[in-house]
C-alpha positions as CSV (number, residue, x, y, z in Angstrom):
1,X,18.4,7.7,-33.2
2,X,18.8,4.5,-35.3
3,X,16.6,2.1,-36.1
4,X,19.0,-0.1,-34.7
5,X,18.4,1.5,-31.2
6,X,14.9,1.4,-31.1
7,X,14.8,-2.6,-32.4
8,X,17.9,-3.6,-29.6
9,X,16.3,-1.7,-26.7
10,X,13.3,0.7,-26.6
11,X,11.0,0.0,-29.4
12,X,7.8,2.4,-27.4
13,X,10.3,5.3,-27.7
14,X,9.1,5.6,-31.3
15,X,5.8,7.4,-29.7
16,X,7.5,9.9,-27.5
17,X,8.0,13.5,-27.7
18,X,11.8,12.7,-27.4
19,X,11.7,10.7,-30.7
20,X,9.6,13.7,-32.4
21,X,12.0,16.3,-30.7
22,X,15.2,14.5,-32.6
23,X,16.1,13.1,-29.0
24,X,18.2,10.3,-29.3
25,X,19.3,7.4,-26.5
26,X,22.6,9.0,-26.4
27,X,21.6,12.3,-25.1
28,X,19.7,11.1,-22.0
29,X,22.2,8.1,-21.3
30,X,25.5,9.6,-22.1
31,X,27.8,9.6,-19.1
32,X,31.2,11.3,-18.0
33,X,34.3,9.2,-17.2
34,X,34.1,10.0,-13.7
35,X,30.6,8.5,-13.5
36,X,30.7,5.8,-11.3
37,X,28.2,3.4,-13.5
38,X,29.6,4.7,-16.9
39,X,30.8,2.0,-19.3
40,X,31.4,1.7,-22.9
41,X,28.9,0.4,-25.5
42,X,29.4,0.5,-29.0
43,X,32.0,3.3,-28.5
44,X,29.8,5.7,-26.7
45,X,30.3,6.0,-22.7
46,X,27.1,5.5,-21.5
47,X,25.1,5.0,-18.0
48,X,22.2,2.4,-17.6
49,X,20.5,5.2,-14.9
50,X,19.1,8.0,-16.4
51,X,18.8,10.2,-13.3
52,X,16.9,13.6,-12.4
53,X,20.2,15.3,-12.5
54,X,20.4,13.7,-16.4
55,X,16.9,15.0,-16.8
56,X,17.7,18.4,-15.4
57,X,19.7,19.1,-18.7
58,X,16.5,19.8,-20.3
59,X,13.7,20.0,-17.5
60,X,15.9,21.9,-15.1
61,X,12.6,23.3,-13.5
62,X,10.6,20.3,-13.0
63,X,13.8,18.9,-11.2
64,X,14.4,22.0,-9.3
65,X,10.8,21.7,-8.3
66,X,10.7,17.7,-7.7
67,X,13.8,18.4,-5.8
68,X,12.2,20.5,-3.1
69,X,9.1,17.7,-2.5
70,X,8.8,15.2,0.2
71,X,9.2,12.8,-3.3
72,X,12.9,13.1,-2.9
73,X,13.2,12.4,0.2
74,X,11.2,9.2,0.2
75,X,14.8,7.0,0.5
76,X,14.7,8.3,4.2
77,X,12.7,5.0,5.1
78,X,15.7,3.1,4.6
79,X,16.4,4.0,8.5
80,X,13.1,4.2,9.6
81,X,10.6,2.4,12.0
82,X,9.1,0.7,8.8
83,X,12.5,-0.4,7.2
84,X,13.0,-2.0,10.9
85,X,9.8,-4.0,10.4
86,X,10.7,-5.4,6.6
87,X,14.6,-5.8,7.5
88,X,14.0,-7.6,11.1
89,X,10.6,-8.1,12.1
90,X,9.3,-9.8,8.9
91,X,13.1,-10.3,7.0
92,X,16.6,-11.3,7.4
93,X,19.8,-11.0,5.6
94,X,18.8,-13.9,3.4
95,X,19.7,-12.1,0.4
96,X,23.1,-12.0,-0.1
97,X,24.7,-10.3,-3.4
98,X,28.2,-9.0,-4.4
99,X,27.6,-5.7,-3.2
100,X,26.1,-6.7,0.4
101,X,28.0,-9.9,1.4
102,X,26.1,-9.8,4.6
103,X,23.0,-9.4,3.1
104,X,19.9,-7.9,3.1
105,X,16.0,-8.5,3.7
106,X,14.3,-9.5,0.6
107,X,10.9,-8.2,2.0
108,X,12.8,-4.6,2.3
109,X,14.4,-4.8,-1.6
110,X,11.1,-6.4,-3.1
111,X,8.7,-4.2,-1.1
112,X,10.0,-0.9,0.6
113,X,12.6,0.2,-1.7
114,X,10.7,-0.1,-4.6
115,X,8.3,2.8,-4.0
116,X,10.9,4.6,-1.7
117,X,14.0,3.7,-3.4
118,X,17.3,2.1,-3.3
119,X,20.9,3.4,-2.8
120,X,22.0,2.4,-6.2
121,X,25.4,0.3,-5.8
122,X,27.3,-0.3,-8.6
123,X,30.0,-3.0,-8.6
124,X,33.5,-3.3,-9.6
125,X,32.7,-4.1,-13.0
126,X,30.3,-0.9,-13.4
127,X,27.1,-3.2,-13.2
128,X,24.7,-2.1,-10.5
129,X,24.1,-4.5,-7.6
130,X,20.7,-6.7,-8.0
131,X,19.6,-5.7,-4.6
132,X,19.5,-2.3,-5.8
133,X,18.6,-2.6,-9.4
134,X,16.1,-2.9,-11.0
135,X,14.7,0.3,-8.9
136,X,12.4,3.2,-9.5
137,X,11.6,3.9,-6.2
138,X,10.6,7.6,-6.1
139,X,13.4,8.6,-3.8
140,X,16.1,6.6,-5.3
141,X,19.5,7.4,-4.2
142,X,21.7,7.5,-7.5
143,X,25.4,6.8,-8.1
144,X,25.7,10.7,-9.6
145,X,24.6,11.7,-5.8
146,X,21.1,12.8,-7.2
147,X,18.0,12.0,-5.4
148,X,14.9,10.8,-7.2
149,X,13.7,8.8,-10.3
150,X,11.7,10.6,-12.7
151,X,10.7,7.3,-14.5
152,X,8.4,6.3,-11.4
153,X,5.8,8.8,-12.8
154,X,7.0,9.5,-16.4
155,X,7.5,5.2,-17.1
156,X,10.1,5.0,-19.8
157,X,10.8,5.3,-23.0
158,X,7.8,6.5,-23.9
159,X,7.4,8.9,-21.5
160,X,3.2,9.1,-21.7
161,X,1.8,12.1,-20.6
162,X,-1.5,10.3,-20.7
163,X,-0.3,7.6,-18.2
164,X,1.3,10.2,-15.8
165,X,-1.8,12.1,-15.4
166,X,-4.2,8.8,-14.4
167,X,-4.6,7.7,-11.0
168,X,-3.5,4.2,-11.1
169,X,0.5,5.8,-12.1
170,X,0.1,7.4,-8.4
171,X,-1.4,4.1,-7.0
172,X,1.7,1.8,-7.6
173,X,2.8,3.3,-4.1
174,X,0.1,5.2,-2.9
175,X,-2.3,2.4,-1.6
176,X,-2.8,-0.3,0.6
177,X,-3.2,-0.3,4.6
178,X,-1.4,2.6,5.5
179,X,-2.0,5.1,2.9
180,X,-5.1,4.2,0.4
181,X,-5.0,6.9,-1.9
182,X,-5.8,4.7,-4.6
183,X,-8.9,3.4,-2.9
184,X,-9.9,6.3,-1.5
185,X,-10.0,8.0,-4.6
186,X,-11.5,5.5,-6.2
187,X,-14.7,5.7,-4.0
188,X,-14.8,9.4,-4.0
189,X,-17.1,11.2,-6.5
190,X,-14.1,12.3,-8.0
191,X,-13.0,8.7,-8.7
192,X,-16.7,7.5,-10.2
193,X,-16.6,10.6,-12.2
194,X,-13.1,9.8,-13.6
195,X,-14.3,6.4,-14.5
196,X,-17.2,7.2,-16.3
197,X,-16.1,9.9,-18.2
198,X,-12.2,9.1,-18.6
199,X,-12.6,8.6,-22.4
200,X,-13.6,12.7,-22.3
201,X,-10.7,13.6,-20.4
202,X,-8.1,14.6,-23.0
203,X,-5.7,12.8,-21.1
204,X,-3.0,13.2,-23.9
205,X,-3.6,17.2,-24.6
206,X,-0.5,19.0,-24.1
207,X,-2.8,21.9,-22.5
208,X,-4.8,20.4,-19.7
209,X,-6.6,22.8,-17.7
210,X,-9.8,22.0,-15.7
211,X,-12.7,24.0,-16.5
212,X,-11.3,24.7,-20.2
213,X,-10.0,21.7,-21.2
214,X,-11.8,19.0,-19.2
215,X,-15.0,19.3,-16.8
216,X,-15.6,15.3,-16.1
217,X,-13.5,14.7,-12.8
218,X,-10.0,15.6,-11.6
219,X,-7.3,12.8,-11.0
220,X,-4.7,12.9,-8.8
221,X,-2.6,15.0,-11.5
222,X,-5.3,17.5,-11.6
223,X,-5.2,18.8,-7.6
224,X,-1.9,18.1,-6.8
225,X,0.5,18.7,-9.8
226,X,-1.1,19.7,-12.8
227,X,-1.9,23.6,-14.3
228,X,-5.1,25.7,-13.6
229,X,-6.4,28.6,-15.1
230,X,-4.1,30.6,-12.6
231,X,-1.3,28.3,-11.7
232,X,1.1,26.4,-13.6
233,X,2.7,22.5,-13.4
234,X,4.4,21.9,-10.5
235,X,6.8,18.9,-9.6
236,X,6.3,19.7,-5.8
237,X,3.2,17.5,-4.6
238,X,3.7,19.7,-1.1
239,X,2.3,22.6,-2.6
240,X,-1.0,22.5,-3.0
241,X,-1.4,20.3,0.8
242,X,-2.5,22.0,4.0
243,X,-2.1,18.8,6.5
244,X,0.8,16.2,7.0
245,X,-1.3,13.1,7.6
246,X,2.0,10.8,7.8
247,X,3.0,11.1,11.6
248,X,1.4,10.2,14.3
249,X,-0.1,13.3,14.8
250,X,-1.2,15.5,11.7
251,X,1.0,18.5,11.3
252,X,1.1,21.3,9.2
253,X,3.1,20.5,6.3
254,X,5.9,23.3,6.5
255,X,7.0,21.8,10.0
256,X,7.7,18.6,8.2
257,X,9.6,20.4,5.5
258,X,11.8,22.3,8.5
259,X,12.5,18.7,9.3
260,X,13.5,17.5,6.0
261,X,15.2,20.8,5.6
262,X,13.0,21.5,2.3
263,X,12.6,24.7,0.9
264,X,8.7,24.4,1.8
265,X,9.7,25.3,5.3
266,X,9.1,28.9,4.4
267,X,5.8,28.4,2.4
268,X,3.1,28.1,5.1
269,X,0.0,25.9,5.3
270,X,-2.3,28.8,4.3
271,X,-0.7,29.7,1.1
272,X,-0.6,25.9,0.1
273,X,-4.3,25.9,0.9
274,X,-4.9,28.5,-1.2
275,X,-3.2,27.1,-4.0
276,X,-5.6,23.7,-3.7
277,X,-8.7,25.9,-3.7
278,X,-7.5,27.4,-7.0
279,X,-8.0,23.8,-8.1
280,X,-11.1,23.4,-6.6
281,X,-13.0,26.4,-7.7
282,X,-12.4,25.2,-11.2
283,X,-15.4,22.9,-10.5
284,X,-16.8,24.1,-7.4
285,X,-18.0,27.2,-5.9
286,X,-16.0,29.3,-3.0
287,X,-18.9,28.1,-0.3
288,X,-18.5,24.3,-1.5
289,X,-15.1,24.5,-1.2
290,X,-14.8,26.2,2.2
291,X,-17.5,24.0,3.9
292,X,-15.2,20.7,2.8
293,X,-12.0,22.4,4.6
294,X,-14.1,22.9,7.9
295,X,-15.3,19.1,7.8
296,X,-11.8,18.1,6.8
297,X,-10.2,20.4,9.6
298,X,-12.7,19.0,12.4
299,X,-11.9,15.4,11.6
300,X,-8.1,16.1,12.0
301,X,-8.9,17.6,15.1
302,X,-11.0,14.8,16.7
303,X,-8.5,12.3,15.4
304,X,-5.5,14.6,16.8
305,X,-7.3,15.3,20.5
306,X,-9.1,12.2,21.0
307,X,-6.7,9.5,19.8
308,X,-3.3,10.7,18.7
309,X,-2.3,12.8,21.4
310,X,-3.3,10.5,24.4
311,X,-1.8,7.9,22.7
312,X,1.4,9.3,22.5
313,X,1.3,10.2,26.0
314,X,0.5,6.5,27.1
315,X,3.0,5.3,25.4
316,X,5.4,7.5,26.6
317,X,4.9,6.9,30.2
318,X,4.3,3.2,29.5
319,X,7.8,2.7,27.9
320,X,9.7,2.1,31.4
321,X,7.2,-1.3,31.5
322,X,7.9,-2.4,28.4
323,X,11.0,-3.8,26.4
324,X,13.1,-1.3,24.8
325,X,13.2,-3.6,21.8
326,X,10.8,-2.3,19.0
327,X,7.9,-4.7,17.8
328,X,9.0,-6.9,20.7
329,X,5.9,-5.9,22.7
330,X,2.3,-6.6,21.7
331,X,1.3,-3.0,22.5
332,X,4.2,-2.1,19.9
333,X,2.1,-3.2,16.8
334,X,-1.3,-2.3,18.7
335,X,-0.3,1.2,18.8
336,X,1.4,1.2,15.5
337,X,-1.7,0.2,13.9
338,X,-3.5,2.9,15.2
339,X,-1.7,5.7,13.9
340,X,0.0,4.1,10.7
341,X,-2.8,2.3,9.4
342,X,-6.1,3.2,10.9
343,X,-5.5,6.8,11.7
344,X,-3.5,7.6,8.5
345,X,-6.8,6.4,6.6
346,X,-9.5,8.1,8.3
347,X,-7.1,11.1,7.5
348,X,-6.5,10.2,4.3
349,X,-10.0,9.1,3.6
350,X,-11.7,12.6,4.9
351,X,-8.9,14.6,2.7
352,X,-10.0,12.8,-0.3
353,X,-13.8,12.5,0.3
354,X,-13.7,8.8,0.7
355,X,-16.3,8.3,3.3
356,X,-16.1,4.7,4.3
357,X,-12.3,4.8,4.5
358,X,-12.8,8.2,6.8
359,X,-15.3,6.2,9.1
360,X,-15.4,2.2,8.9
361,X,-11.5,1.7,7.5
362,X,-10.7,4.7,9.5
363,X,-12.2,6.1,12.8
364,X,-14.4,3.2,13.8
365,X,-11.3,0.7,13.5
366,X,-9.0,3.5,15.4
367,X,-11.9,3.4,18.2
368,X,-12.2,-0.2,18.3
369,X,-8.4,-1.0,18.8
370,X,-7.9,2.0,20.9
371,X,-10.9,0.5,23.5
372,X,-10.7,-3.3,23.0
373,X,-7.2,-3.6,22.8
374,X,-4.8,-0.6,23.4
375,X,-6.4,0.1,26.9
376,X,-6.6,-3.5,28.1
377,X,-3.1,-4.0,27.0
378,X,-2.1,-1.0,29.0
379,X,-4.1,-2.3,32.1
380,X,-2.0,-5.9,31.6
381,X,1.1,-3.7,31.9
382,X,0.0,-1.9,35.1
383,X,-1.0,-5.1,36.7
384,X,2.0,-7.0,35.6
385,X,4.3,-3.5,37.0
386,X,2.3,-3.4,40.2
387,X,3.2,-7.1,41.2
388,X,6.7,-6.5,40.2
389,X,9.5,-6.7,42.9
390,X,11.1,-3.8,41.1
391,X,10.3,-0.6,42.9
392,X,10.9,1.2,39.8
393,X,8.7,-0.8,38.0
394,X,6.0,-0.3,40.8
395,X,6.4,3.0,40.6
396,X,6.1,3.3,36.4
397,X,2.6,1.2,36.6
398,X,1.3,3.7,39.5
399,X,2.4,6.4,36.9
400,X,0.5,5.1,34.0
401,X,-2.5,3.7,35.7
402,X,-2.8,7.7,36.7
403,X,-2.3,8.9,32.9
404,X,-4.7,6.7,32.0
405,X,-7.5,7.4,34.5
406,X,-7.0,10.9,33.8
407,X,-7.4,10.3,29.8
408,X,-10.0,7.8,30.2
409,X,-12.1,10.4,32.5
410,X,-11.9,13.2,29.9
411,X,-14.9,14.0,28.2
412,X,-13.7,12.3,25.0
413,X,-13.7,8.9,26.7
414,X,-16.1,8.8,29.8
415,X,-18.4,7.2,28.2
416,X,-16.2,3.8,28.5
417,X,-16.2,4.2,32.1
418,X,-20.1,4.4,32.1
419,X,-20.0,8.2,33.0
420,X,-21.8,10.1,29.7
421,X,-23.4,13.0,31.2
422,X,-27.0,13.4,31.8
423,X,-27.0,16.4,28.7
424,X,-25.4,14.0,26.2
425,X,-27.4,11.1,27.3
426,X,-30.7,13.5,26.8
427,X,-28.9,13.9,23.4
428,X,-28.8,10.0,22.5
429,X,-32.4,9.7,23.6
430,X,-33.7,12.2,21.4
431,X,-32.0,11.0,18.1
432,X,-33.0,7.4,18.9
433,X,-36.6,9.2,19.5
434,X,-36.4,10.9,16.2
435,X,-34.6,7.8,14.3
436,X,-38.1,5.3,15.4
437,X,-40.7,8.1,14.2
438,X,-38.9,8.2,10.7
439,X,-39.2,4.7,10.7
440,X,-43.0,4.6,10.8
């Protein structure tokens, strides 16, 4: 690697292991004549994008693990409900480029695609279309057919392991109203311990084992990726996760892996939980870890049974009474935010021991919007349907009324109708008495 290379393009590469291992710019950026994005540069055929396929020449195990993960499939959002919001509801086709003469939504290009990844389009002159590049989305679809972007986590060109291990690295994407992992982590005891002791964390150590090299609190990488006393590093971040909290109802990870055609379909949640427990016991005892998982599972069951499953059932029965155009109905937004925002926050909060996100930003918001927004809107649809001159609308309204009545008369929701049982009233009264007694 010449001094000219570093001066012209990437001064920080001199601090990297690549530089010390005599890996030059060309080893990573070299291209074949058949590569769509190849061009000649100082008599060398190169490409701007260094894809996982390129990285696999030296890092084959890491790329293989990454290719088995949910991260690599993040580009699937390009056809999802979320992208309808960014492309249609929030956006338009005003961002026109050579590769997209009919335009793209700037909200999707600068928002969704920057985390989930774009499908990089190569123009006739070999340049990359500006709607799709620059982009380091984790599920980027590359011109060479590979998926992913190693630089999403390993920022070029220093590729600092210390940077990759810090929670802020994950927080580029894992934050915000629908998946606030970074905010939850910062609130948790883990995050507090990290902030107080990060100068002791030895983040740049080649060997980085909790319980051996540091005892001061984990980062995202510690729990989800890094080596332990008994496990190696993994680049499949789903191999230590026992619930997938992304969908309207939480499901086991092997179920979602099967839907994506990933090899994790053959690895059940119990194995994955055992993997995570091996991380936890680096700092905690088995009883502590076991009790935590009982608390976590109870929250997932509460959310699924009290709100998610009834909500899904009600939306299904309400379907004939609303417009088929997604997000053209008030209830579409109410239900979407119930599971996609509040529901995820509660579940992720419990998973990462963030009590405020579990409760005030989570279950409180779910309950508030379920009872004062979702149910009133369902009642409005019922009233409108019953008043319709269309017999099928009247029939659909009766069906929805019956389903709503059934759900509200379940023990989970009877309180809303003023039908709290006598036994529960006694419990409430005793709790109140004890609270007042403690205040004296």
